[in-house]
N, C-alpha and C positions, 0 to 999 in steps of 0.2 A: 804936587801941592803938599806942603808941610804946614800943619796947623797945630796949635796947642791950646789947652784949657787949663786954668789954674783952679784948684780946689783948696778952699780955706776952711778951717774949723775953729771953734771957739777956744781951743787950747794953744793957738798960735802956730799950728802946723799948716804948711802949704805944700801941696803936691802938684807938680805939673804933669799933665797928661799930654804927651807929644805924639802926633801921628805923622809918620814919614812915608811918603808914597814910593812904592817900588815901580820903576818904569817897566814897560813891557819887554824892552830889550834885556833887562836883567833876568826876567822870568824865562825868556827864550833859551837861556843857558841851561835850564832845568827841564823844560818841556816844550813840545810843539802842539800840545792838545789845544784845539781851537776854543773850547769852552773855558779852559783855564786862562787863556790869554785874553778873554773878554772881561775877566774879573779885575777888580782894582784892589791890590793888596797894600795894606798899610802896616808898617812896623809900629807897634805901640810901646812907648817907653814911659815909665813912671819915674819921675825925678823928685826927690825930696828937696824943696827949696829952703824950707825952714822947719824947725821943730826937731825934737830928738826922741820923742816917745814912740811907742808902738802905735801904728796907725789904727784907729778905731773903726768899728763897724759902720758908723755914720759916714766917715770919710770914704770907706770902701764902697758904700752904697752910692755916694755922690759920684765917684769915679765910674761906676757901672751906669748910672743915669746918663752921664755925658756920652759914654761909648755906645750905649744902646740908642740914644737919640741920634747920634751920628750915623749909625747903621740904618736906622729907620729913614733918614733923609738921603741915604746913598745906597740904593738897592743892590748894586754890584760890589759893594765893599766887603772885603774879608780882612779881619784884624788879625795880626800876627804878634804873638808875645813870645819872646825868647827869655827863658829863665837863666840869667847869668850868675856868675860867681865873682863879680867885680868887687862887691862889698859884702862884708859879713852881715848876717841878718840875725837879730835876736830870735831865738826859737826854743820851744820847750823840748823838742825832740832832737837832741844833739847827735843822734846816730844818723840823721838825715843830712845830706849835703845841703848847702845853701840853695843850689839849683833845684833839688828835689823838694825842699821845703817850699820854695817859691811856687813851684808847679802845683803842689798840693793845695797851698793857700789860694792860688788863682782859681783852681778847679772848684774848690769849696765856695769861694766868693761867687763865681759864676752860677753854680748849682743853686745856691741860696737865692740869688737874684731872680733867675728865671722862674723858680718855683713861686716865690713871693709875688711876682708880677704876672703870673699866668702866661709866660712866653713859651711857646712850643715849637716855633719854626726857626729858632736860632740854635746852632749846635756848637759845642766846644769839642774840637777834634785835637787831641793831644798826641804828640809823638815823642819818643825817647831816642836820642841820637847817641850811639856809643862811639867814642873817639879816644884812642890812646888810653884805655881803661878808665875814662872819665865819662860819666853819663851827663848828657845835657838834655834839656826839655824845652819843647816849643808847643805852642797852642795856636790853633787857627779858630777864630770865631767866625762862623759862616752861616748864611741862610741855608736851611736844610736842602733846598733845591740845588745848591752848588756843592753839596758834600762829596759826590763822586769825583768831581774835578779837583777838589781840595785834597781828598784822600790820595789821588793819583800823584799830585805834587808832593804830598807828605812822604809817600813811599819812595819817590825818587830821591828826596833829600836824605832819608834814612840810609839809602844805599851809597851815597857819595861820601 
């Protein structure tokens, strides 16, 4: 099941939040853990449809609202964010790669949202993947009860 949500703000920005389902057969290439295979993993992609300015806090909060509502409605959902370097990203800290900047921004956005909304049972589990002297970052947003299974999968991915 692939679904998407469009977020609009008053500055003319539009961001599409796309969720793409990973089928169980794809996961079996990484693990045979029965608990992990009962979870439903979704790749989360944020795509700017319109606008060119830095996305503001209100828009980031709206994105979080959509994602947390989705997780609330889908108990076995685990959201996966991959911080890519496909496009340059405006950033204050030029010593950070676009991937690391996106990873830090994502973690900060998540931390602020869960704190502001009193959420304690959803975890951001981040991994750093070293590949050909390039660091890549991924995050799994998971209900705390599934963290052991998600950590197992994360460790396997880091080894590959």
